[in-house]
C-alpha positions in Angstrom: -28.2 -0.1 7.2 -26.0 -0.9 10.3 -24.5 -4.1 8.9 -23.7 -2.5 5.6 -22.0 0.3 7.4 -19.8 -2.1 9.4 -19.0 -4.1 6.3 -18.1 -0.9 4.4 -15.9 0.3 7.3 -14.0 -3.1 7.4 -13.5 -3.0 3.7 -12.2 0.6 4.0 -9.7 -0.4 6.6 -8.5 -3.3 4.5 -8.2 -1.1 1.4 -6.3 1.5 3.4 -3.8 -0.9 4.9 -3.2 -2.6 1.5 -2.6 0.8 -0.1 -0.1 1.7 2.6 1.8 -1.6 2.1 1.8 -1.2 -1.7 3.2 2.4 -1.3 6.0 1.1 0.9 6.8 -1.7 -1.6 6.9 0.9 -4.5 9.3 3.1 -2.5 11.5 0.1 -1.8 11.6 -0.9 -5.4 12.4 2.7 -6.5 15.3 2.9 -4.0 16.7 -0.5 -5.2 16.4 0.7 -8.9 18.2 4.0 -7.9 21.0 2.0 -6.2 21.5 -0.2 -9.2 21.6 2.8 -11.5 24.1 4.5 -9.3 26.4 1.4 -9.2 26.7 1.6 -13.0 
């Protein structure tokens, strides 16, 4: 049980950090798209 808990905890941290990074990239892409639309 202990090893599975540690593995699950590590996977949870990895998933959390990747989700945060993806959210930041999505916001950057949205801001770039808005800038391009405003320039037109």
